[in-house]
C-alpha positions in Angstrom: -45.8 -37.6 -9.6 -44.3 -35.0 -8.4 -41.0 -34.0 -10.3 -37.8 -33.7 -9.3 -37.4 -30.0 -9.0 -40.8 -30.0 -6.9 -39.7 -32.6 -4.9 -36.5 -31.0 -3.9 -38.1 -27.7 -3.4 -40.4 -29.3 -1.0 -37.5 -30.8 0.9 -35.6 -27.4 1.2 -38.4 -25.8 3.0 -38.8 -28.4 5.5 -35.2 -28.3 6.0 -35.1 -24.7 6.1 -38.2 -25.0 8.6 -36.7 -27.4 11.0 -33.6 -25.1 11.1 -35.1 -21.5 12.1 -36.6 -22.7 15.4 -33.0 -23.8 16.5 -31.5 -20.7 15.4 -34.4 -18.4 17.1 -32.9 -16.5 20.3 -33.3 -18.1 23.6 -36.1 -16.6 25.7 -34.1 -15.1 28.6 -34.3 -17.1 32.3 -34.4 -16.3 35.8 -33.8 -18.0 38.7 -37.3 -19.5 39.9 -36.2 -19.8 43.5 -33.6 -18.0 45.7 -32.1 -19.3 48.9 -30.1 -17.9 51.8 -27.3 -19.3 53.6 -28.2 -18.6 57.3 -24.9 -17.6 57.9 -25.3 -14.7 56.9 -27.9 -14.0 59.7 -26.2 -15.5 62.4 -26.4 -12.8 64.6 -29.6 -12.4 64.8 -30.3 -16.3 64.7 -28.7 -16.5 67.6 -31.2 -14.2 69.4 -34.4 -14.9 67.7 -34.5 -18.2 65.5 -38.4 -17.8 64.9 -38.1 -14.2 64.1 -35.3 -14.1 61.6 -36.8 -17.3 59.6 -39.7 -14.4 59.3 -37.5 -12.0 58.2 -35.9 -14.0 55.8 -38.9 -15.0 54.5 -40.0 -11.3 54.2 -37.2 -10.7 52.2 -38.2 -12.6 49.4 -36.7 -16.2 49.8 -38.4 -19.5 49.7 -35.4 -21.6 50.5 -32.5 -21.6 53.3 -29.4 -23.4 54.1 -28.8 -24.0 57.7 -24.9 -23.6 59.6 -26.3 -25.4 62.7 -29.7 -25.6 64.6 -29.2 -22.7 67.5 -30.3 -25.0 70.5 -33.4 -25.8 68.6 -34.5 -29.3 68.2 -35.0 -30.9 64.2 -38.3 -31.3 64.9 -38.9 -27.5 66.0 -37.0 -26.2 63.0 -39.5 -28.2 60.5 -42.2 -26.6 62.2 -40.7 -23.1 61.9 -40.3 -23.4 58.4 -43.4 -24.8 57.5 -45.0 -22.0 59.3 -43.4 -19.4 57.3 -43.5 -21.5 53.9 -39.8 -21.9 53.6 -37.5 -25.1 52.8 -34.4 -26.4 53.8 -32.4 -28.1 51.2 -29.5 -28.1 52.1 -27.7 -27.9 55.9 -23.8 -27.5 56.6 -22.1 -30.1 58.7 -19.0 -29.4 60.5 -18.1 -33.1 61.4 -17.7 -36.5 60.1 -17.4 -38.2 63.3 -19.3 -41.3 63.7 -21.7 -40.1 66.1 -21.9 -36.3 65.1 -22.3 -37.8 61.3 -25.3 -40.3 62.5 -26.7 -37.1 64.4 -26.5 -35.2 61.4 -28.3 -37.6 59.2 -31.4 -38.4 61.8 -31.6 -34.3 61.9 -31.4 -33.8 58.3 -34.5 -36.1 57.8 -36.5 -34.8 60.1 -36.0 -31.1 58.5 -36.4 -32.1 55.3 -32.7 -31.3 53.9 -31.6 -33.2 50.4 -28.1 -32.5 50.6 -25.7 -32.3 53.6 -22.6 -30.2 52.9 -19.4 -30.2 54.7 -17.8 -26.9 54.9 -14.1 -27.1 56.1 -11.7 -29.2 56.0 -9.2 -28.6 58.8 -5.4 -27.3 58.2 -4.0 -30.3 59.5 -5.6 -32.5 57.0 -4.7 -30.8 54.3 -0.8 -30.1 53.9 0.3 -32.7 51.1 -1.3 -34.4 48.5 -1.4 -37.5 50.4 -3.3 -35.4 53.3 -6.2 -34.6 50.2 -6.7 -38.1 49.0 -7.0 -39.9 52.7 -9.7 -37.2 52.8 -11.1 -37.8 49.4 -11.6 -41.3 51.1 -13.3 -40.0 54.1 -15.7 -38.4 52.3 -16.2 -41.2 49.5 -17.1 -43.3 52.9 -19.4 -40.8 54.8 -21.3 -39.8 52.1 -21.9 -43.7 51.3 -23.8 -43.5 54.3 -25.6 -40.1 53.9 -27.0 -41.6 50.4 -27.8 -44.7 52.5 -29.9 -42.4 54.8 -31.7 -40.9 51.5 -29.0 -37.8 51.8 -26.9 -36.6 49.3 -23.2 -35.4 50.3 -21.6 -32.4 49.1 -18.5 -30.4 49.8 -18.3 -26.4 49.5 -15.0 -25.1 48.7 -12.9 -21.8 50.0 -9.9 -20.6 48.5 -7.6 -22.8 50.0 -8.1 -25.3 47.7 -6.4 -24.0 45.1 -2.7 -22.9 45.3 -0.9 -25.6 44.3 0.8 -28.2 46.5 3.4 -31.1 44.6 2.7 -29.3 41.3 -1.1 -30.0 41.5 -4.4 -27.8 42.3 -5.7 -29.7 45.7 -9.6 -29.5 44.5 -8.6 -31.4 41.2 -7.5 -34.4 43.2 -10.2 -34.2 45.4 -12.6 -33.9 42.9 -10.8 -36.7 40.6 -10.4 -39.0 43.9 -14.1 -38.5 45.1 -17.1 -40.8 43.4 -19.7 -38.1 41.4 -22.4 -39.8 42.4 -21.4 -40.0 46.4 -19.9 -36.8 46.4 -21.2 -33.7 44.3 -20.0 -29.9 45.0 -21.6 -26.9 46.1 -19.2 -24.3 44.5 -19.1 -21.1 46.5 -18.8 -18.5 43.6 -17.1 -16.0 45.5 -14.3 -18.4 46.7 -13.5 -19.7 43.9 -12.8 -16.5 42.2 -10.9 -15.4 44.5 -8.8 -18.4 44.3 -8.1 -17.4 40.6 -10.9 -19.6 39.4 -13.1 -19.7 36.8 -16.0 -21.8 37.6 -17.0 -22.2 34.3 -14.2 -24.6 34.1 -15.3 -26.6 36.5 -19.0 -26.8 35.0 -17.4 -27.9 31.7 -15.5 -30.5 34.0 -17.6 -32.2 35.8 -21.1 -31.3 34.4 -23.9 -32.6 36.6 -22.0 -32.2 39.7 -22.8 -29.2 40.7 -26.3 -29.2 42.3 -25.7 -26.2 44.9 -23.9 -22.7 44.8 -22.9 -19.8 47.3 -24.0 -16.4 45.7 -21.7 -13.9 47.2 -19.9 -11.0 45.3 -16.7 -9.7 45.6 -14.9 -6.2 44.8 -12.1 -7.9 43.0 -8.3 -7.6 43.9 -6.4 -7.1 45.7 -8.9 -7.1 48.6 -12.0 -8.9 47.1 -14.3 -7.4 49.7 -17.7 -9.0 50.0 -20.6 -7.0 49.1 -24.3 -7.7 48.1 -25.1 -9.4 45.4 -25.1 -7.2 42.1 -22.7 -4.8 43.9 -19.3 -6.3 42.7 -17.8 -8.0 39.9 -18.7 -11.3 39.3 -20.5 -11.6 36.2 -23.8 -13.4 37.5 -25.2 -13.8 33.7 -22.4 -15.5 32.6 -22.1 -17.9 35.4 -26.0 -18.5 35.8 -26.1 -19.2 32.0 -24.5 -22.4 32.3 -26.7 -23.6 35.0 -28.2 -26.3 33.4 -24.4 -28.1 32.6 -23.2 -27.8 36.4 -26.8 -28.9 37.0 -27.6 -26.1 39.7 -30.6 -26.5 41.6 -30.3 -24.5 44.2 -28.7 -21.2 44.4 -28.3 -19.5 48.1 -26.6 -15.8 48.8 -24.3 -15.3 51.3 -22.0 -12.6 52.9 -20.1 -13.1 55.8 -20.2 -10.1 57.1 -22.7 -7.9 56.5 -23.0 -4.3 58.2 -26.9 -4.5 58.1 -27.7 -8.4 57.4 -31.7 -7.9 56.8 -30.6 -5.1 54.6 -28.2 -7.1 52.7 -30.0 -10.1 52.1 -33.1 -8.1 50.9 -31.0 -5.8 48.5 -29.3 -9.2 47.0 -32.5 -10.6 46.5 -34.1 -8.0 44.9 -30.8 -8.3 42.5 -31.5 -11.6 41.8 -35.5 -11.7 41.3 -34.8 -9.1 38.3 -31.7 -10.9 36.8 -31.8 -12.5 33.2 -29.2 -14.7 31.7 
């Protein structure tokens, strides 16, 4: 029979072995895939949709997010994506009116979108907290129809969601009043930063609710000038290290007014490909 001292020694060694792997440093990660919000190259898309998609793929992107189809049918768009090895997991839809919404859902299933994102709330609909609660109710309603059609609804923020209204942050009201399973989030990491908020606080408060992010950089206050990703002040390592908590699956580069869109998207993609976090 093993004596007590030998037994305790054996158990101590086993315990130490169990603890050591947990204490080992985590291997650095990189983004598995990088997407582009096509608003960045909208002027090029307006002239040549397929040629622009080819250039986007050539710049290193594997995913895109649409903001309009530039007078092309969903079937034609899907064929173009297939030819250039791209997928489009998300689309922005500017209207939740019944007919427009139904068409958007039909198109989403043809093109292959998993997410349909509302990117804007008209100013006249967001003056009071009751306005925000009514918007939340509308979002819950249309998000249920999206879910029934096999598409996930999400909302994309700007910075107008964050100044206090009647003593509360409207974004917080919107998130509290919507069903997290129906209404998920595409957090724009530029606009939330410009709005004076920390995206990580929202990741912690709403874990798993942020499957999509917009990745665009800022030179910081006072002007918050947009720049190519990696050229500004936003700490991408800090944010991306919490991707799992947030639930992020898709990272879409965006720049609203790039001087040279193709050079801009290439610089941002190259930076993100080399980023470890």
